[in-house]
A tleap script that builds the chain and sets N, CA, C and O, in Angstrom:
source leaprc.protein.ff14SB
mol = sequence {
  NMET SER ASP LEU ASN ASP ARG PHE GLU ALA
  ALA VAL ALA GLN SER LYS ASN LEU SER GLU
  ARG PRO ASP ASN ALA THR LEU LEU GLN ILE
  TYR ALA LEU TYR LYS GLN ALA SER THR GLY
  ASP ASN ALA GLU LYS LYS PRO SER PHE SER
  ASP MET VAL GLY ARG ALA LYS TRP ASP ALA
  TRP ASN LYS LEU LYS GLY THR GLU GLN ASP
  ALA ALA ARG GLN GLN TYR ILE ASP LEU ILE
  ALA SER LEU CSER
}
set mol.1.N position { 11.994 15.737 -3.933 }
set mol.1.CA position { 10.791 14.941 -4.064 }
set mol.1.C position { 10.969 13.833 -5.099 }
set mol.1.O position { 10.466 12.725 -4.914 }
set mol.2.N position { 11.673 14.122 -6.171 }
set mol.2.CA position { 11.848 13.093 -7.193 }
set mol.2.C position { 12.642 11.912 -6.644 }
set mol.2.O position { 12.447 10.777 -7.079 }
set mol.3.N position { 13.547 12.177 -5.677 }
set mol.3.CA position { 14.295 11.086 -5.054 }
set mol.3.C position { 13.330 10.133 -4.339 }
set mol.3.O position { 13.477 8.914 -4.432 }
set mol.4.N position { 12.356 10.685 -3.634 }
set mol.4.CA position { 11.360 9.857 -2.942 }
set mol.4.C position { 10.547 9.070 -3.961 }
set mol.4.O position { 10.291 7.882 -3.765 }
set mol.5.N position { 10.142 9.720 -5.041 }
set mol.5.CA position { 9.381 9.030 -6.084 }
set mol.5.C position { 10.204 7.918 -6.723 }
set mol.5.O position { 9.685 6.835 -6.992 }
set mol.6.N position { 11.473 8.180 -6.963 }
set mol.6.CA position { 12.353 7.162 -7.549 }
set mol.6.C position { 12.495 5.961 -6.615 }
set mol.6.O position { 12.438 4.812 -7.051 }
set mol.7.N position { 12.681 6.244 -5.321 }
set mol.7.CA position { 12.803 5.155 -4.344 }
set mol.7.C position { 11.492 4.390 -4.208 }
set mol.7.O position { 11.495 3.174 -4.020 }
set mol.8.N position { 10.365 5.107 -4.305 }
set mol.8.CA position { 9.051 4.471 -4.249 }
set mol.8.C position { 8.869 3.535 -5.446 }
set mol.8.O position { 8.447 2.390 -5.281 }
set mol.9.N position { 9.183 4.017 -6.636 }
set mol.9.CA position { 9.054 3.186 -7.843 }
set mol.9.C position { 9.977 1.965 -7.770 }
set mol.9.O position { 9.608 0.877 -8.212 }
set mol.10.N position { 11.165 2.146 -7.217 }
set mol.10.CA position { 12.089 1.021 -7.050 }
set mol.10.C position { 11.510 0.003 -6.061 }
set mol.10.O position { 11.635 -1.205 -6.263 }
set mol.11.N position { 10.879 0.496 -4.995 }
set mol.11.CA position { 10.273 -0.403 -4.007 }
set mol.11.C position { 9.085 -1.153 -4.610 }
set mol.11.O position { 8.868 -2.324 -4.299 }
set mol.12.N position { 8.318 -0.483 -5.472 }
set mol.12.CA position { 7.200 -1.150 -6.146 }
set mol.12.C position { 7.732 -2.295 -7.005 }
set mol.12.O position { 7.182 -3.396 -6.991 }
set mol.13.N position { 8.802 -2.030 -7.749 }
set mol.13.CA position { 9.412 -3.082 -8.578 }
set mol.13.C position { 9.952 -4.205 -7.703 }
set mol.13.O position { 9.799 -5.382 -8.029 }
set mol.14.N position { 10.583 -3.838 -6.592 }
set mol.14.CA position { 11.159 -4.828 -5.674 }
set mol.14.C position { 10.057 -5.678 -5.029 }
set mol.14.O position { 10.276 -6.854 -4.741 }
set mol.15.N position { 8.883 -5.092 -4.803 }
set mol.15.CA position { 7.792 -5.834 -4.155 }
set mol.15.C position { 7.317 -7.009 -5.008 }
set mol.15.O position { 6.752 -7.969 -4.483 }
set mol.16.N position { 7.539 -6.937 -6.295 }
set mol.16.CA position { 7.132 -8.015 -7.192 }
set mol.16.C position { 8.127 -9.173 -7.191 }
set mol.16.O position { 7.846 -10.236 -7.746 }
set mol.17.N position { 9.284 -8.970 -6.572 }
set mol.17.CA position { 10.340 -9.981 -6.572 }
set mol.17.C position { 10.775 -10.396 -5.171 }
set mol.17.O position { 11.931 -10.764 -4.962 }
set mol.18.N position { 9.851 -10.339 -4.208 }
set mol.18.CA position { 10.196 -10.746 -2.844 }
set mol.18.C position { 10.491 -12.240 -2.824 }
set mol.18.O position { 9.883 -13.007 -3.571 }
set mol.19.N position { 11.419 -12.650 -1.975 }
set mol.19.CA position { 11.834 -14.056 -1.927 }
set mol.19.C position { 10.709 -14.979 -1.462 }
set mol.19.O position { 10.625 -16.125 -1.901 }
set mol.20.N position { 9.844 -14.481 -0.573 }
set mol.20.CA position { 8.695 -15.283 -0.160 }
set mol.20.C position { 7.476 -14.386 -0.048 }
set mol.20.O position { 7.578 -13.183 0.190 }
set mol.21.N position { 6.319 -15.009 -0.225 }
set mol.21.CA position { 5.062 -14.263 -0.207 }
set mol.21.C position { 4.734 -13.831 1.228 }
set mol.21.O position { 4.718 -14.663 2.136 }
set mol.22.N position { 4.474 -12.535 1.434 }
set mol.22.CA position { 4.104 -12.066 2.779 }
set mol.22.C position { 2.744 -12.629 3.205 }
set mol.22.O position { 1.963 -13.087 2.370 }
set mol.23.N position { 2.473 -12.589 4.505 }
set mol.23.CA position { 1.168 -13.043 4.992 }
set mol.23.C position { 0.087 -12.059 4.541 }
set mol.23.O position { 0.395 -10.966 4.064 }
set mol.24.N position { -1.159 -12.447 4.690 }
set mol.24.CA position { -2.271 -11.641 4.194 }
set mol.24.C position { -2.341 -10.257 4.832 }
set mol.24.O position { -2.645 -9.278 4.149 }
set mol.25.N position { -2.067 -10.163 6.122 }
set mol.25.CA position { -2.100 -8.858 6.796 }
set mol.25.C position { -1.052 -7.916 6.204 }
set mol.25.O position { -1.314 -6.730 6.008 }
set mol.26.N position { 0.128 -8.450 5.923 }
set mol.26.CA position { 1.194 -7.641 5.329 }
set mol.26.C position { 0.837 -7.265 3.897 }
set mol.26.O position { 1.101 -6.144 3.465 }
set mol.27.N position { 0.240 -8.193 3.163 }
set mol.27.CA position { -0.192 -7.881 1.791 }
set mol.27.C position { -1.225 -6.755 1.786 }
set mol.27.O position { -1.187 -5.884 0.917 }
set mol.28.N position { -2.140 -6.768 2.744 }
set mol.28.CA position { -3.124 -5.683 2.844 }
set mol.28.C position { -2.443 -4.354 3.152 }
set mol.28.O position { -2.825 -3.312 2.619 }
set mol.29.N position { -1.434 -4.399 4.016 }
set mol.29.CA position { -0.708 -3.178 4.358 }
set mol.29.C position { 0.036 -2.647 3.136 }
set mol.29.O position { 0.043 -1.440 2.892 }
set mol.30.N position { 0.659 -3.533 2.370 }
set mol.30.CA position { 1.355 -3.137 1.141 }
set mol.30.C position { 0.364 -2.487 0.185 }
set mol.30.O position { 0.632 -1.421 -0.370 }
set mol.31.N position { -0.782 -3.133 -0.003 }
set mol.31.CA position { -1.815 -2.610 -0.904 }
set mol.31.C position { -2.273 -1.222 -0.460 }
set mol.31.O position { -2.322 -0.287 -1.259 }
set mol.32.N position { -2.606 -1.103 0.821 }
set mol.32.CA position { -3.141 0.156 1.345 }
set mol.32.C position { -2.120 1.288 1.217 }
set mol.32.O position { -2.468 2.395 0.807 }
set mol.33.N position { -0.877 1.014 1.564 }
set mol.33.CA position { 0.158 2.051 1.448 }
set mol.33.C position { 0.376 2.447 -0.007 }
set mol.33.O position { 0.569 3.624 -0.309 }
set mol.34.N position { 0.346 1.468 -0.909 }
set mol.34.CA position { 0.502 1.772 -2.331 }
set mol.34.C position { -0.634 2.673 -2.820 }
set mol.34.O position { -0.392 3.674 -3.494 }
set mol.35.N position { -1.863 2.316 -2.480 }
set mol.35.CA position { -3.018 3.111 -2.922 }
set mol.35.C position { -2.969 4.515 -2.325 }
set mol.35.O position { -3.244 5.490 -3.023 }
set mol.36.N position { -2.622 4.630 -1.041 }
set mol.36.CA position { -2.550 5.953 -0.407 }
set mol.36.C position { -1.446 6.779 -1.040 }
set mol.36.O position { -1.619 7.976 -1.268 }
set mol.37.N position { -0.307 6.148 -1.327 }
set mol.37.CA position { 0.834 6.862 -1.911 }
set mol.37.C position { 0.555 7.293 -3.341 }
set mol.37.O position { 0.967 8.378 -3.751 }
set mol.38.N position { -0.134 6.465 -4.098 }
set mol.38.CA position { -0.332 6.760 -5.512 }
set mol.38.C position { -1.626 7.514 -5.800 }
set mol.38.O position { -1.688 8.273 -6.767 }
set mol.39.N position { -2.669 7.319 -4.974 }
set mol.39.CA position { -3.978 7.908 -5.245 }
set mol.39.C position { -4.386 8.949 -4.215 }
set mol.39.O position { -5.057 9.927 -4.545 }
set mol.40.N position { -3.985 8.740 -2.975 }
set mol.40.CA position { -4.421 9.623 -1.892 }
set mol.40.C position { -5.563 8.969 -1.124 }
set mol.40.O position { -5.727 7.749 -1.155 }
set mol.41.N position { -6.346 9.789 -0.437 }
set mol.41.CA position { -7.424 9.262 0.402 }
set mol.41.C position { -8.433 8.455 -0.409 }
set mol.41.O position { -8.725 8.766 -1.564 }
set mol.42.N position { -8.951 7.420 0.223 }
set mol.42.CA position { -9.933 6.535 -0.391 }
set mol.42.C position { -11.251 7.279 -0.588 }
set mol.42.O position { -11.863 7.743 0.374 }
set mol.43.N position { -11.681 7.386 -1.848 }
set mol.43.CA position { -12.964 8.012 -2.160 }
set mol.43.C position { -13.875 7.036 -2.894 }
set mol.43.O position { -14.923 7.423 -3.410 }
set mol.44.N position { -13.468 5.768 -2.937 }
set mol.44.CA position { -14.246 4.758 -3.639 }
set mol.44.C position { -15.396 4.258 -2.774 }
set mol.44.O position { -15.354 4.348 -1.547 }
set mol.45.N position { -16.422 3.729 -3.434 }
set mol.45.CA position { -17.569 3.166 -2.738 }
set mol.45.C position { -17.151 1.872 -2.036 }
set mol.45.O position { -16.404 1.065 -2.588 }
set mol.46.N position { -17.647 1.693 -0.813 }
set mol.46.CA position { -17.305 0.495 -0.034 }
set mol.46.C position { -17.928 -0.741 -0.690 }
set mol.46.O position { -19.126 -0.745 -0.977 }
set mol.47.N position { -17.130 -1.790 -0.931 }
set mol.47.CA position { -17.670 -3.009 -1.530 }
set mol.47.C position { -18.694 -3.691 -0.614 }
set mol.47.O position { -18.716 -3.467 0.596 }
set mol.48.N position { -19.522 -4.513 -1.215 }
set mol.48.CA position { -20.563 -5.221 -0.451 }
set mol.48.C position { -19.939 -6.307 0.433 }
set mol.48.O position { -18.772 -6.667 0.275 }
set mol.49.N position { -20.746 -6.815 1.363 }
set mol.49.CA position { -20.285 -7.871 2.266 }
set mol.49.C position { -19.883 -9.128 1.509 }
set mol.49.O position { -19.024 -9.879 1.971 }
set mol.50.N position { -20.498 -9.368 0.344 }
set mol.50.CA position { -20.177 -10.580 -0.405 }
set mol.50.C position { -18.796 -10.529 -1.051 }
set mol.50.O position { -18.240 -11.566 -1.412 }
set mol.51.N position { -18.239 -9.325 -1.198 }
set mol.51.CA position { -16.884 -9.158 -1.756 }
set mol.51.C position { -15.905 -8.992 -0.596 }
set mol.51.O position { -15.476 -7.881 -0.288 }
set mol.52.N position { -15.558 -10.110 0.042 }
set mol.52.CA position { -14.739 -10.046 1.253 }
set mol.52.C position { -13.332 -9.523 0.991 }
set mol.52.O position { -12.795 -8.762 1.795 }
set mol.53.N position { -12.732 -9.922 -0.126 }
set mol.53.CA position { -11.376 -9.462 -0.443 }
set mol.53.C position { -11.396 -7.966 -0.740 }
set mol.53.O position { -10.576 -7.210 -0.218 }
set mol.54.N position { -12.333 -7.549 -1.579 }
set mol.54.CA position { -12.451 -6.126 -1.906 }
set mol.54.C position { -12.721 -5.280 -0.682 }
set mol.54.O position { -12.192 -4.177 -0.545 }
set mol.55.N position { -13.545 -5.800 0.202 }
set mol.55.CA position { -13.873 -5.062 1.426 }
set mol.55.C position { -12.663 -4.952 2.349 }
set mol.55.O position { -12.438 -3.904 2.955 }
set mol.56.N position { -11.885 -6.023 2.459 }
set mol.56.CA position { -10.680 -5.994 3.297 }
set mol.56.C position { -9.684 -4.971 2.741 }
set mol.56.O position { -9.073 -4.219 3.500 }
set mol.57.N position { -9.526 -4.949 1.429 }
set mol.57.CA position { -8.628 -3.971 0.806 }
set mol.57.C position { -9.129 -2.552 1.044 }
set mol.57.O position { -8.352 -1.660 1.384 }
set mol.58.N position { -10.435 -2.350 0.861 }
set mol.58.CA position { -11.029 -1.026 1.047 }
set mol.58.C position { -10.822 -0.554 2.485 }
set mol.58.O position { -10.429 0.589 2.719 }
set mol.59.N position { -11.089 -1.446 3.450 }
set mol.59.CA position { -10.925 -1.097 4.870 }
set mol.59.C position { -9.474 -0.738 5.194 }
set mol.59.O position { -9.210 0.232 5.905 }
set mol.60.N position { -8.536 -1.530 4.665 }
set mol.60.CA position { -7.114 -1.275 4.937 }
set mol.60.C position { -6.705 0.083 4.387 }
set mol.60.O position { -6.001 0.843 5.053 }
set mol.61.N position { -7.142 0.386 3.181 }
set mol.61.CA position { -6.805 1.680 2.564 }
set mol.61.C position { -7.488 2.813 3.310 }
set mol.61.O position { -6.879 3.856 3.545 }
set mol.62.N position { -8.745 2.622 3.684 }
set mol.62.CA position { -9.510 3.678 4.342 }
set mol.62.C position { -8.913 4.048 5.700 }
set mol.62.O position { -9.056 5.186 6.146 }
set mol.63.N position { -8.241 3.092 6.368 }
set mol.63.CA position { -7.603 3.376 7.662 }
set mol.63.C position { -6.476 4.390 7.523 }
set mol.63.O position { -6.085 5.024 8.503 }
set mol.64.N position { -5.953 4.546 6.316 }
set mol.64.CA position { -4.848 5.487 6.086 }
set mol.64.C position { -5.332 6.882 5.693 }
set mol.64.O position { -4.524 7.756 5.377 }
set mol.65.N position { -6.639 7.088 5.714 }
set mol.65.CA position { -7.203 8.390 5.332 }
set mol.65.C position { -6.542 9.495 6.143 }
set mol.65.O position { -6.424 9.404 7.365 }
set mol.66.N position { -6.114 10.537 5.445 }
set mol.66.CA position { -5.457 11.660 6.097 }
set mol.66.C position { -3.936 11.558 6.089 }
set mol.66.O position { -3.252 12.534 6.399 }
set mol.67.N position { -3.399 10.395 5.739 }
set mol.67.CA position { -1.949 10.225 5.644 }
set mol.67.C position { -1.459 10.919 4.376 }
set mol.67.O position { -1.986 10.687 3.288 }
set mol.68.N position { -0.456 11.764 4.525 }
set mol.68.CA position { 0.122 12.444 3.359 }
set mol.68.C position { 0.693 11.411 2.396 }
set mol.68.O position { 1.203 10.372 2.816 }
set mol.69.N position { 0.604 11.706 1.098 }
set mol.69.CA position { 1.099 10.768 0.095 }
set mol.69.C position { 2.596 10.514 0.242 }
set mol.69.O position { 3.041 9.378 0.078 }
set mol.70.N position { 3.379 11.540 0.546 }
set mol.70.CA position { 4.817 11.341 0.725 }
set mol.70.C position { 5.110 10.455 1.939 }
set mol.70.O position { 6.028 9.636 1.903 }
set mol.71.N position { 4.335 10.618 3.008 }
set mol.71.CA position { 4.512 9.772 4.196 }
set mol.71.C position { 4.164 8.323 3.861 }
set mol.71.O position { 4.843 7.401 4.312 }
set mol.72.N position { 3.110 8.122 3.074 }
set mol.72.CA position { 2.727 6.767 2.669 }
set mol.72.C position { 3.801 6.155 1.769 }
set mol.72.O position { 4.089 4.963 1.868 }
set mol.73.N position { 4.396 6.972 0.888 }
set mol.73.CA position { 5.483 6.466 0.031 }
set mol.73.C position { 6.646 5.977 0.884 }
set mol.73.O position { 7.195 4.902 0.644 }
set mol.74.N position { 7.016 6.779 1.885 }
set mol.74.CA position { 8.148 6.409 2.741 }
set mol.74.C position { 7.832 5.149 3.545 }
set mol.74.O position { 8.691 4.280 3.696 }
set mol.75.N position { 6.610 5.043 4.062 }
set mol.75.CA position { 6.216 3.845 4.810 }
set mol.75.C position { 6.234 2.616 3.905 }
set mol.75.O position { 6.629 1.532 4.335 }
set mol.76.N position { 5.809 2.780 2.662 }
set mol.76.CA position { 5.831 1.673 1.693 }
set mol.76.C position { 7.267 1.239 1.446 }
set mol.76.O position { 7.574 0.048 1.475 }
set mol.77.N position { 8.149 2.205 1.201 }
set mol.77.CA position { 9.570 1.915 0.963 }
set mol.77.C position { 10.150 1.153 2.151 }
set mol.77.O position { 10.836 0.147 1.971 }
set mol.78.N position { 9.875 1.635 3.369 }
set mol.78.CA position { 10.398 0.996 4.583 }
set mol.78.C position { 9.855 -0.420 4.738 }
set mol.78.O position { 10.596 -1.327 5.117 }
set mol.79.N position { 8.565 -0.621 4.447 }
set mol.79.CA position { 7.967 -1.951 4.600 }
set mol.79.C position { 8.584 -2.935 3.604 }
set mol.79.O position { 8.932 -4.055 3.979 }
set mol.80.N position { 8.722 -2.532 2.357 }
set mol.80.CA position { 9.294 -3.427 1.347 }
set mol.80.C position { 10.754 -3.737 1.706 }
set mol.80.O position { 11.203 -4.873 1.553 }
set mol.81.N position { 11.483 -2.739 2.175 }
set mol.81.CA position { 12.888 -2.975 2.575 }
set mol.81.C position { 12.961 -3.983 3.721 }
set mol.81.O position { 13.874 -4.807 3.767 }
set mol.82.N position { 11.997 -3.919 4.648 }
set mol.82.CA position { 12.014 -4.866 5.779 }
set mol.82.C position { 11.677 -6.285 5.349 }
set mol.82.O position { 12.009 -7.237 6.055 }
set mol.83.N position { 11.030 -6.444 4.215 }
set mol.83.CA position { 10.648 -7.762 3.732 }
set mol.83.C position { 11.709 -8.382 2.816 }
set mol.83.O position { 11.648 -9.569 2.495 }
set mol.84.N position { 12.665 -7.575 2.409 }
set mol.84.CA position { 13.693 -8.063 1.463 }
set mol.84.C position { 14.850 -8.723 2.159 }
set mol.84.O position { 15.785 -9.180 1.502 }
savepdb mol mol.pdb
quit
């Protein structure tokens, strides 16, 4: 398990140094996978309609509800590797 955590932390560091900025849909996916991997299922209150960015992030994370944290870590690692 620590190997997965180490690779996840390395991918988080690598995500900050991507050669080009991903599109918004990919950024939402990165955010959602990170939150699911690090926090687990979304238990936060849904943002209001006026907070469009917050709501988009909340929706993206909420779609991953039920995904195991280790599975989310691996998906995050794979996504960052595909962007590098």
